[in-house]
C-alpha positions as CSV (number, residue, x, y, z in Angstrom):
1,M,0.1,0.0,0.0
2,D,1.3,3.4,-1.0
3,I,0.7,5.4,2.2
4,T,0.7,8.8,0.3
5,N,-2.6,7.6,-1.3
6,I,-4.2,7.6,2.2
7,F,-3.2,11.3,2.6
8,W,-5.3,12.0,-0.5
9,D,-8.1,9.9,0.7
10,L,-8.3,11.6,4.1
11,A,-8.0,15.1,2.6
12,I,-10.9,14.5,0.3
13,I,-13.0,12.8,3.0
14,L,-12.5,15.5,5.6
15,L,-13.2,18.3,3.1
16,S,-16.3,16.8,1.6
17,T,-17.8,15.7,4.9
18,K,-17.3,19.2,6.3
19,L,-18.9,21.0,3.3
20,L,-21.8,18.5,3.0
21,G,-22.2,18.5,6.8
22,M,-22.5,22.4,6.8
23,L,-25.0,22.3,4.0
24,M,-27.2,19.7,5.9
25,R,-27.1,21.8,9.0
26,K,-28.4,24.8,7.0
27,L,-31.2,22.6,5.7
28,G,-32.0,21.5,9.3
29,L,-30.8,17.9,8.8
30,P,-28.2,16.0,10.9
31,Q,-24.7,16.6,9.7
32,V,-24.1,12.8,9.6
33,V,-26.4,12.7,6.7
34,G,-24.1,15.1,4.8
35,A,-21.1,12.9,5.8
36,V,-22.7,9.7,4.3
37,I,-23.8,11.6,1.1
38,A,-20.2,12.9,0.8
39,G,-19.1,9.3,0.8
40,L,-21.5,8.5,-1.9
41,L,-20.3,11.5,-4.1
42,I,-16.6,11.0,-3.7
43,G,-16.6,7.2,-3.9
44,P,-17.4,4.8,-6.8
45,A,-21.0,4.2,-5.8
46,I,-22.5,6.7,-8.3
47,W,-19.7,7.3,-10.7
48,G,-19.1,3.6,-11.2
49,L,-22.5,3.2,-12.7
50,F,-21.3,5.3,-15.6
51,D,-17.8,4.0,-15.8
52,L,-16.4,7.3,-14.7
53,P,-13.5,7.8,-12.2
54,S,-14.3,8.9,-8.7
55,L,-12.3,11.1,-6.4
56,I,-11.7,8.1,-4.1
57,D,-11.5,4.5,-5.2
58,P,-9.6,2.7,-2.5
59,S,-7.5,-0.3,-3.1
60,P,-8.2,-3.3,-0.9
61,E,-5.3,-2.3,1.3
62,E,-6.5,1.3,1.5
63,S,-10.1,0.1,2.3
64,Q,-8.7,-2.0,5.1
65,F,-6.9,1.0,6.5
66,L,-10.0,3.2,6.3
67,D,-12.1,0.5,7.8
68,A,-9.7,0.5,10.8
69,I,-10.0,4.2,11.3
70,A,-13.8,3.9,10.9
71,E,-13.9,1.2,13.6
72,I,-12.1,3.5,16.0
73,G,-14.6,6.2,15.0
74,V,-17.7,4.1,15.8
75,V,-16.2,3.1,19.1
76,L,-15.6,6.7,20.1
77,I,-19.1,7.7,19.0
78,L,-20.7,5.2,21.3
79,F,-18.3,6.0,24.1
80,S,-19.3,9.6,23.7
81,A,-23.0,8.6,23.7
82,G,-22.4,6.7,27.1
83,L,-20.6,9.8,28.6
84,E,-23.6,11.9,27.8
85,T,-26.1,9.4,29.3
86,D,-27.6,11.0,32.4
87,T,-27.5,8.1,34.9
88,H,-29.3,10.3,37.5
89,E,-32.2,10.7,35.0
90,L,-32.2,7.0,34.4
91,K,-32.6,6.4,38.1
92,H,-35.5,8.9,38.5
93,S,-37.1,8.4,35.1
94,G,-39.8,6.3,36.6
95,L,-41.9,3.4,35.4
96,S,-43.7,5.5,32.7
97,A,-40.5,6.5,30.8
98,T,-39.2,2.9,31.1
99,L,-42.4,1.4,29.7
100,I,-42.5,4.0,26.9
101,A,-38.9,3.1,26.0
102,F,-39.9,-0.6,25.8
103,G,-42.7,0.2,23.5
104,G,-40.3,2.3,21.4
105,V,-38.2,-0.9,21.0
106,I,-40.7,-3.7,20.7
107,V,-43.1,-2.2,18.2
108,P,-40.5,-0.8,15.7
109,M,-38.6,-4.1,16.0
110,G,-41.8,-6.0,15.2
111,L,-42.8,-3.9,12.3
112,G,-39.3,-4.0,10.9
113,F,-39.3,-7.8,11.1
114,L,-42.6,-8.0,9.4
115,V,-41.6,-5.6,6.6
116,A,-38.4,-7.6,6.0
117,V,-40.0,-11.1,5.8
118,P,-41.7,-10.7,2.4
119,F,-38.5,-9.4,0.9
120,L,-36.5,-12.4,2.3
121,G,-38.6,-15.1,0.9
122,G,-41.6,-15.2,3.1
123,F,-42.3,-16.9,6.4
124,S,-41.4,-20.3,5.0
125,A,-37.9,-19.0,4.5
126,L,-37.5,-18.3,8.2
127,S,-36.6,-21.9,8.9
128,D,-33.1,-20.8,7.7
129,S,-31.6,-19.2,10.8
130,T,-29.6,-16.8,8.6
131,I,-32.7,-15.4,7.1
132,L,-34.3,-15.2,10.4
133,L,-31.6,-13.2,11.9
134,D,-31.6,-10.9,8.9
135,A,-35.3,-10.2,9.4
136,V,-34.8,-9.7,13.1
137,F,-31.8,-7.3,12.5
138,V,-33.9,-5.1,10.2
139,G,-36.1,-4.6,13.3
140,V,-33.1,-3.9,15.5
141,I,-32.1,-1.0,13.2
142,L,-35.4,0.6,13.8
143,T,-35.1,0.6,17.6
144,A,-32.6,3.4,17.6
145,T,-33.6,6.9,18.6
146,S,-31.8,10.2,18.1
147,V,-33.4,13.1,19.9
148,G,-31.0,15.8,19.0
149,I,-33.5,17.5,16.7
150,T,-36.3,16.8,19.1
151,V,-34.4,18.5,21.9
152,E,-33.6,21.7,19.8
153,T,-37.2,21.8,18.6
154,L,-38.7,21.5,22.1
155,K,-36.1,24.0,23.5
156,E,-37.1,26.5,20.9
157,M,-40.8,26.2,21.7
158,G,-40.1,26.4,25.5
159,K,-41.3,22.8,26.0
160,L,-38.1,20.9,26.8
161,N,-38.5,20.9,30.5
162,G,-42.1,20.2,30.5
163,K,-43.8,16.8,31.2
164,V,-43.6,15.7,27.6
165,G,-40.0,16.8,27.0
166,T,-38.8,15.2,30.2
167,T,-40.5,11.9,29.2
168,I,-39.1,11.9,25.7
169,L,-35.5,12.4,27.0
170,S,-35.8,9.8,29.6
171,A,-37.4,7.3,27.3
172,A,-34.8,7.9,24.6
173,I,-31.9,7.2,27.0
174,I,-33.5,3.9,28.2
175,D,-34.3,3.1,24.5
176,D,-30.8,3.3,23.4
177,V,-29.6,1.1,26.3
178,I,-32.1,-1.6,25.4
179,G,-31.2,-1.4,21.7
180,I,-27.5,-1.8,22.3
181,V,-28.2,-4.9,24.4
182,V,-30.5,-6.4,21.6
183,L,-27.8,-5.6,19.1
184,S,-25.2,-7.5,21.0
185,I,-27.4,-10.6,21.4
186,V,-28.4,-10.7,17.7
187,I,-24.8,-10.4,16.5
188,G,-23.8,-13.1,18.9
189,F,-26.4,-15.4,17.4
190,K,-25.0,-14.8,13.9
191,D,-22.2,-17.4,14.8
192,A,-23.7,-20.6,13.6
193,S,-21.6,-22.5,16.1
194,A,-22.8,-20.4,19.0
195,N,-25.2,-21.7,21.6
196,P,-28.1,-19.1,21.8
197,W,-28.4,-19.6,25.6
198,L,-24.6,-19.1,26.0
199,T,-24.8,-15.9,24.0
200,I,-27.4,-14.6,26.4
201,V,-25.4,-15.7,29.4
202,M,-22.2,-14.1,28.1
203,T,-24.1,-10.8,27.4
204,V,-25.4,-10.8,31.0
205,A,-21.9,-11.8,32.3
206,F,-20.4,-8.9,30.5
207,F,-22.8,-6.3,31.9
208,A,-22.3,-7.8,35.4
209,C,-18.5,-7.6,35.2
210,A,-18.6,-4.2,33.6
211,I,-20.8,-2.8,36.3
212,F,-18.7,-4.4,39.0
213,L,-15.4,-3.2,37.7
214,G,-17.1,0.2,36.8
215,F,-17.7,0.8,40.5
216,F,-14.0,0.8,41.2
217,I,-13.1,2.6,38.0
218,K,-15.5,5.4,38.9
219,K,-13.9,5.7,42.4
220,L,-10.4,5.9,40.9
221,F,-11.5,8.6,38.5
222,R,-13.1,10.6,41.2
223,F,-9.8,10.4,43.1
224,L,-8.0,11.6,40.1
225,S,-10.5,14.4,39.4
226,E,-9.9,15.8,42.9
227,R,-6.1,15.7,42.6
228,Y,-5.7,16.5,38.9
229,D,-8.7,18.5,38.0
230,H,-9.1,19.1,34.2
231,T,-5.7,17.7,33.2
232,R,-5.2,15.7,30.0
233,R,-4.2,12.5,31.8
234,I,-7.8,12.0,32.8
235,P,-9.2,11.9,29.2
236,I,-6.3,9.8,28.1
237,L,-7.1,7.3,30.9
238,S,-10.7,7.4,29.9
239,L,-9.8,6.3,26.4
240,V,-7.8,3.5,28.0
241,V,-11.0,2.3,29.8
242,C,-13.0,2.8,26.5
243,F,-10.7,0.6,24.5
244,L,-10.3,-2.1,27.1
245,Y,-14.0,-2.4,27.5
246,A,-14.5,-2.6,23.7
247,F,-11.8,-5.2,23.5
248,S,-13.1,-7.3,26.4
249,A,-16.7,-7.1,25.0
250,E,-15.7,-8.5,21.5
251,K,-12.9,-10.9,22.4
252,I,-13.8,-12.3,25.8
253,F,-17.6,-12.1,25.9
254,G,-18.3,-12.4,22.2
255,I,-20.6,-9.3,21.9
256,A,-20.2,-6.1,20.0
257,D,-17.2,-3.9,20.7
258,I,-19.5,-0.8,20.6
259,T,-21.5,-2.2,23.5
260,G,-18.3,-2.2,25.5
261,A,-17.5,1.4,24.5
262,Y,-21.0,2.5,25.3
263,V,-20.9,0.9,28.8
264,A,-17.5,2.4,29.4
265,G,-19.0,5.8,28.7
266,I,-21.9,5.2,31.2
267,V,-19.4,4.1,33.8
268,L,-17.6,7.4,33.5
269,S,-20.7,9.6,33.3
270,S,-21.9,11.7,36.2
271,L,-18.3,12.5,37.2
272,R,-17.1,16.1,37.9
273,D,-14.9,15.8,34.9
274,T,-17.3,14.0,32.6
275,S,-18.0,17.0,30.4
276,Y,-14.2,17.8,30.1
277,I,-13.6,14.1,29.1
278,D,-16.4,14.3,26.7
279,R,-14.9,17.4,25.1
280,K,-11.6,16.0,24.6
281,V,-13.0,12.6,23.2
282,D,-15.2,14.7,20.8
283,I,-12.1,16.5,19.4
284,N,-10.5,13.2,18.6
285,S,-13.7,11.8,17.1
286,Y,-14.9,14.9,15.4
287,M,-11.5,15.8,13.7
288,I,-10.9,12.6,11.8
289,F,-12.4,9.3,13.1
290,S,-16.2,10.0,12.8
291,P,-15.9,11.7,9.4
292,V,-14.1,8.7,8.1
293,F,-16.6,6.3,9.6
294,F,-19.7,8.1,8.1
295,A,-18.0,8.7,4.7
296,N,-16.8,5.2,4.6
297,I,-20.4,4.0,4.8
298,G,-21.2,6.0,1.6
299,I,-17.9,4.9,-0.1
300,G,-18.8,1.3,0.4
301,V,-22.3,1.6,-1.0
302,S,-23.0,-0.1,-4.4
303,F,-26.0,0.8,-6.5
304,A,-25.2,-2.0,-9.0
305,G,-28.0,-4.1,-7.6
306,F,-30.4,-1.4,-6.8
307,S,-33.9,-2.4,-8.1
308,P,-37.6,-1.4,-7.7
309,I,-37.8,-4.2,-5.1
310,L,-35.2,-2.5,-3.0
311,L,-36.8,0.8,-3.4
312,L,-40.1,-0.7,-2.3
313,F,-38.4,-2.2,0.7
314,A,-36.8,1.2,1.6
315,L,-40.2,3.0,1.5
316,C,-41.8,0.2,3.7
317,F,-38.8,0.3,6.0
318,V,-39.0,4.1,6.5
319,L,-42.8,3.9,7.0
320,A,-42.3,1.1,9.6
321,G,-39.6,3.2,11.4
322,I,-41.7,6.3,11.7
323,L,-45.0,4.6,12.6
324,G,-43.3,2.1,14.9
325,K,-42.2,4.9,17.2
326,I,-45.4,6.8,17.1
327,I,-47.5,3.7,17.8
328,G,-45.0,2.0,20.2
329,C,-44.3,5.1,22.3
330,G,-47.6,6.8,21.9
331,S,-49.8,3.9,22.8
332,V,-47.7,3.1,26.0
333,A,-47.8,6.8,26.9
334,K,-51.6,6.7,26.7
335,L,-51.6,3.6,28.9
336,C,-49.5,5.6,31.4
337,K,-52.3,8.1,31.7
338,N,-51.1,10.8,29.4
339,N,-53.9,12.3,27.3
340,W,-54.2,11.6,23.6
341,K,-52.4,14.8,22.5
342,E,-49.5,14.3,25.0
343,S,-49.2,10.6,23.8
344,L,-49.0,11.7,20.3
345,Q,-46.4,14.3,21.0
346,I,-44.3,11.7,22.8
347,G,-44.5,9.3,19.9
348,C,-43.6,11.9,17.4
349,G,-40.7,13.2,19.5
350,M,-39.1,9.7,19.3
351,I,-39.2,9.2,15.5
352,A,-36.0,11.0,14.6
353,R,-33.0,8.7,13.7
354,G,-29.4,9.6,13.5
355,E,-25.9,8.2,13.9
356,V,-27.0,5.3,16.1
357,A,-29.1,3.8,13.4
358,L,-26.2,4.1,10.9
359,V,-23.8,2.5,13.5
360,V,-26.2,-0.4,14.2
361,C,-26.7,-1.0,10.4
362,N,-23.0,-1.0,9.7
363,K,-22.3,-3.4,12.6
364,G,-24.7,-5.8,11.2
365,I,-23.2,-5.7,7.7
366,E,-19.7,-6.2,9.3
367,G,-21.1,-9.2,11.2
368,G,-22.1,-10.9,8.0
369,L,-25.8,-10.1,8.0
370,F,-27.7,-9.4,4.7
371,A,-25.1,-11.4,2.8
372,G,-26.6,-12.9,-0.3
373,T,-30.1,-11.2,0.1
374,V,-31.9,-8.6,-2.0
375,I,-31.8,-6.3,1.0
376,D,-28.9,-3.8,1.2
377,P,-30.0,-1.7,4.2
378,I,-27.6,1.2,3.9
379,V,-29.7,3.3,1.4
380,P,-33.0,2.6,3.3
381,V,-31.4,3.7,6.6
382,I,-30.0,6.9,5.0
383,M,-33.6,7.5,3.8
384,L,-35.0,6.9,7.2
385,V,-32.5,9.3,8.9
386,V,-33.3,12.1,6.4
387,L,-37.1,11.7,6.4
388,S,-37.5,11.1,10.1
389,S,-35.3,14.2,10.8
390,L,-37.5,16.3,8.5
391,C,-40.9,14.9,10.0
392,C,-40.0,15.2,13.6
393,P,-39.7,18.9,14.0
394,I,-42.7,19.5,11.6
395,L,-45.0,17.2,13.6
396,L,-43.9,18.6,17.0
397,K,-44.5,22.1,15.8
398,I,-48.1,21.2,14.7
399,L,-48.9,19.2,17.8
400,F,-47.5,21.9,20.2
401,K,-49.1,24.7,18.3
402,D,-51.1,26.9,20.6
403,K,-51.2,30.6,21.6
404,N,-48.5,30.1,24.2
405,T,-46.1,28.4,21.9
406,L,-43.1,30.4,20.5
407,P,-42.7,30.1,16.8
408,L,-40.3,27.6,15.5
409,T,-37.2,29.2,14.0
410,P,-34.3,27.8,12.0
411,A,-32.5,27.4,15.3
412,A,-34.5,24.1,15.6
413,C,-31.8,22.1,13.9
414,P,-28.8,20.0,15.0
415,P,-26.2,21.7,17.2
416,A,-23.5,23.8,15.6
417,D,-20.7,21.7,14.0
418,N,-17.9,23.2,16.0
419,P,-17.0,21.3,19.1
420,P,-17.1,23.2,22.5
421,A,-14.2,25.4,23.4
422,Q,-11.6,23.4,25.1
423,T,-10.2,24.0,28.6
424,A,-6.4,24.4,28.6
């Protein structure tokens, strides 16, 4: 491999993801959409259809290098998500938010499964465990929730700290925890030689060990925070914990490395230095690893096999993703004694998807799911992220519209692309 070619690849990836990310932010869409679209535009996915050269056409060795950087990127993304998880909110979220979160996982997962079955050969084909896992994983992708746009929309309307806003935030946190656990179990089942019960036992064992060790790790970091407040050694040690958890999850317990990274983030959340750690981790992720991960998804897409059947699947997938959250979260919210309007607001507030859906989808493909089927889930997931991100603020604006609601302004979009100012 000529390493100088990698410099070209990285330069094009960073420039294109930045420009497209800024454009998406102007349009009120998540910047990750721009990064994935950038990958589509600079890679061979589109230009290869017309036998035209692309800006980036990585050799197998270059692709392997980019895959390695992307894998670090996805681990850092989930580690940061864990750091931003409010464990105090989890403890006090109450039964209502927990039940709503389960509704937001079970119903979309069930609808995704039902949507996938006809495209995978029908119910008779489910006797093949590989096909069954593919169908289940389509549902797993739909369990993810990204409430960044929801938060900005509710904040702009002055509804973030109200009953509905608090419920949405709490349910979204629990929703992602459940989704990560389900992801680990399904990927574990992909190994044909694996015992299903052993997979579940190993998953439980990982969480038990992670929590037990996390108790001592958190004590250590509290001690370090008191003695070395806001020093760089603390973020560096936090990355050590992140990578060790990711390694242990994958190699020792046989579950997804991103699960380990996510749990490591939760272990280090709620510290005095957590926000400082998150800022430092975000710099590493934001500058190179995350752009490469999202662009690499687009670069790896192939439209050679795109067909009307796949387009139909994509439309059904998006519809299942949006309705699944509205029905799943909204119906449980109604059972929890919210009125009809509040229930619908909660359901619509949970429909937005973002980076977690892309991460889950990518991990499934890496794990060997969807191989040899008519389903290539990347394009449907991109469509879901775009359309759900557009629908969410529009529906919330309509549902919250009353004489006391502030008008929705362009500020109701993903946070600015620049990371927070760093502490020296």
